[in-house]
C-alpha positions as CSV (number, residue, x, y, z in Angstrom):
1,K,124.5,17.6,-58.5
2,T,123.3,21.2,-58.5
3,Y,123.9,24.2,-60.7
4,R,126.3,25.4,-58.0
5,G,128.3,22.1,-58.3
6,V,128.5,22.4,-62.0
7,L,129.7,26.0,-61.7
8,A,132.2,25.2,-58.9
9,V,133.7,22.3,-60.8
10,S,133.8,24.3,-64.1
11,L,135.6,27.2,-62.4
12,G,137.9,24.8,-60.6
13,T,138.8,23.0,-63.8
14,A,139.4,26.3,-65.5
15,A,141.7,27.4,-62.6
16,G,143.5,24.1,-63.0
17,V,144.2,24.8,-66.6
18,V,145.5,28.3,-65.6
19,I,147.9,26.6,-63.2
20,Q,149.0,24.2,-65.9
21,K,149.6,27.2,-68.1
22,L,151.7,28.9,-65.5
23,I,153.8,25.7,-65.2
24,L,154.3,25.7,-68.9
25,N,155.4,29.4,-68.8
26,A,157.9,28.3,-66.1
27,G,159.5,26.0,-68.7
28,L,158.0,22.7,-67.8
29,D,156.1,21.3,-70.8
30,F,154.3,18.0,-70.1
31,G,150.8,18.7,-71.4
32,L,148.6,17.6,-74.2
33,L,147.2,21.0,-74.9
34,D,148.5,24.3,-76.2
35,Y,148.5,26.2,-72.9
36,G,149.7,29.3,-74.8
37,D,146.3,29.6,-76.3
38,V,143.9,31.7,-74.2
39,A,141.0,29.5,-75.3
40,V,142.4,26.7,-73.2
41,V,140.8,28.2,-70.1
42,A,137.4,28.0,-71.8
43,L,138.2,24.4,-72.6
44,G,138.9,23.8,-68.9
45,F,135.6,25.3,-68.0
46,A,133.8,23.1,-70.6
47,M,135.6,20.0,-69.3
48,G,134.5,20.8,-65.8
49,A,130.9,21.4,-66.8
50,A,130.8,18.2,-68.9
51,A,132.4,16.2,-66.0
52,M,129.6,17.2,-63.7
53,L,126.9,16.7,-66.2
54,S,128.2,13.2,-67.1
55,E,127.5,12.2,-63.4
56,L,123.8,12.7,-63.9
57,P,122.9,9.5,-65.7
58,N,124.7,7.5,-63.0
59,S,122.7,9.3,-60.3
60,F,119.5,8.7,-62.2
61,L,120.2,5.0,-62.5
62,K,120.9,4.8,-58.7
63,R,117.6,6.4,-58.0
64,Q,115.9,4.0,-60.3
65,T,117.4,1.1,-58.3
66,S,116.3,2.7,-55.0
67,I,119.8,3.7,-53.8
68,A,119.5,6.9,-51.8
69,P,121.7,10.0,-52.5
70,G,125.1,9.4,-50.9
71,A,124.3,5.8,-50.1
72,Q,126.1,2.7,-51.3
73,G,124.3,-0.2,-53.1
74,S,124.9,-3.8,-52.0
75,G,126.3,-6.8,-53.8
76,L,127.3,-6.7,-57.4
77,V,125.1,-3.6,-58.0
78,G,126.9,-1.8,-55.2
79,V,130.3,-2.7,-56.7
80,V,129.3,-1.5,-60.2
81,F,127.9,1.8,-58.9
82,Y,131.0,2.3,-56.7
83,V,133.3,2.0,-59.7
84,L,131.0,4.2,-61.9
85,D,130.9,6.8,-59.1
86,Q,134.7,7.0,-59.3
87,I,135.1,7.4,-63.0
88,D,131.7,8.6,-64.5
89,M,133.0,12.1,-65.0
90,L,135.6,10.9,-67.5
91,V,132.9,10.4,-70.1
92,G,132.2,14.1,-70.2
93,I,135.8,15.1,-69.9
94,W,136.8,13.0,-72.8
95,L,133.9,14.1,-74.9
96,V,135.2,17.7,-74.6
97,L,138.9,16.8,-74.6
98,G,138.4,14.6,-77.7
99,L,137.6,17.7,-79.7
100,V,141.3,18.9,-79.4
101,V,143.3,15.8,-78.4
102,V,143.6,12.4,-80.1
103,V,141.8,9.9,-77.9
104,T,143.9,6.7,-77.5
105,V,143.3,3.6,-75.4
106,A,146.4,4.3,-73.4
107,R,145.2,7.9,-72.5
108,L,141.8,6.6,-71.6
109,L,143.2,3.8,-69.3
110,W,145.8,6.2,-67.7
111,S,143.0,8.7,-67.0
112,V,140.8,6.0,-65.5
113,L,143.7,4.8,-63.3
114,F,144.7,8.3,-62.2
115,L,141.1,9.4,-61.4
116,F,140.3,6.2,-59.5
117,V,143.4,6.5,-57.3
118,A,143.0,10.3,-56.9
119,H,139.4,9.9,-55.9
120,Q,140.3,7.4,-53.2
121,I,142.9,9.7,-51.8
122,L,140.7,12.8,-51.9
123,T,137.8,10.9,-50.3
124,V,139.9,9.8,-47.3
125,V,141.4,13.3,-47.0
126,G,138.0,14.9,-47.1
127,Y,136.7,12.5,-44.4
128,R,139.7,13.2,-42.2
129,L,139.2,16.9,-42.6
130,G,135.5,16.5,-41.7
131,M,134.3,17.5,-45.2
132,R,132.7,14.1,-45.8
133,A,130.5,11.9,-43.7
134,T,132.1,8.7,-44.7
135,A,135.6,7.5,-45.7
136,R,134.2,5.6,-48.7
């Protein structure tokens, strides 16, 4: 949750949009955005920044409940924060994405499911590669 994290995720999201644009140029059209528009890279950057910034309220609440950075809460509070930790970035992403895409319940639910599952996989991979201290 540093300025470097915001910058890294913003640049990474912009790079992801460039990759999606290359896929579109290869003839595979599966996206919600007009990847032919050069401004889509700026949109990717904005989504990345918003994603990182939307994690801040969750971190603030965890500190207010005396949960240390990187630590898990216990009981129901722990479960709530675990789920929030997995999907809190979607708030920022959809606030930005909603400026150019119609927000539907189905899209929101699919994004929650996708991000939750992807986060579990990336966490385990990161742990196995020694990039994370825990597998959770």
